[in-house]
C-alpha positions in Angstrom: 77.5 90.2 78.1 81.1 91.0 76.6 80.5 94.6 76.6 79.4 94.7 80.3 82.0 92.3 81.5 84.6 95.0 79.6 82.9 97.5 82.1 83.5 95.7 85.0 87.3 95.3 84.1 87.5 99.1 83.5 85.3 99.9 86.5 88.1 97.5 88.7 91.2 98.7 87.3 89.9 102.3 87.8 89.2 101.1 91.6 92.6 99.5 91.7 94.2 102.7 90.4 92.7 105.3 92.8 93.3 103.3 96.0 97.1 102.5 94.6 97.3 106.4 94.4 95.8 106.7 97.4 97.6 104.9 99.6 101.1 104.8 97.7 101.1 108.3 96.5 98.9 111.0 98.0 100.1 112.8 100.6 98.3 112.8 103.7 98.3 116.3 106.0 97.5 114.2 109.4 100.6 111.9 108.5 102.9 115.0 108.0 102.5 114.6 104.2 103.5 111.7 103.9 101.7 108.8 101.8 99.8 106.5 104.3 101.8 103.4 102.8 105.2 104.9 103.7 103.9 105.8 107.2 103.0 102.6 107.9 106.3 101.1 106.6 107.8 103.9 109.1 105.6 102.7 111.9 106.5 99.0 111.5 110.0 99.0 111.2 109.7 101.4 114.6 107.7 98.5 116.1 110.8 95.9 114.9 113.5 98.4 116.4 111.8 98.8 119.7 113.1 96.6 122.7 110.3 93.9 123.9 109.3 93.3 127.3 107.4 90.2 128.7 
């Protein structure tokens, strides 16, 4: 059981590293070659700066 749990931990770590790379570092052509996380942060900043109408 110990070896299997070690494999699961390695697998989880690899998935986490890939997702982090995919969201934080990878340049996305559909987003003007900006990482998705950066694009989203900029989008939220624009939303906060936009006037709110009722």
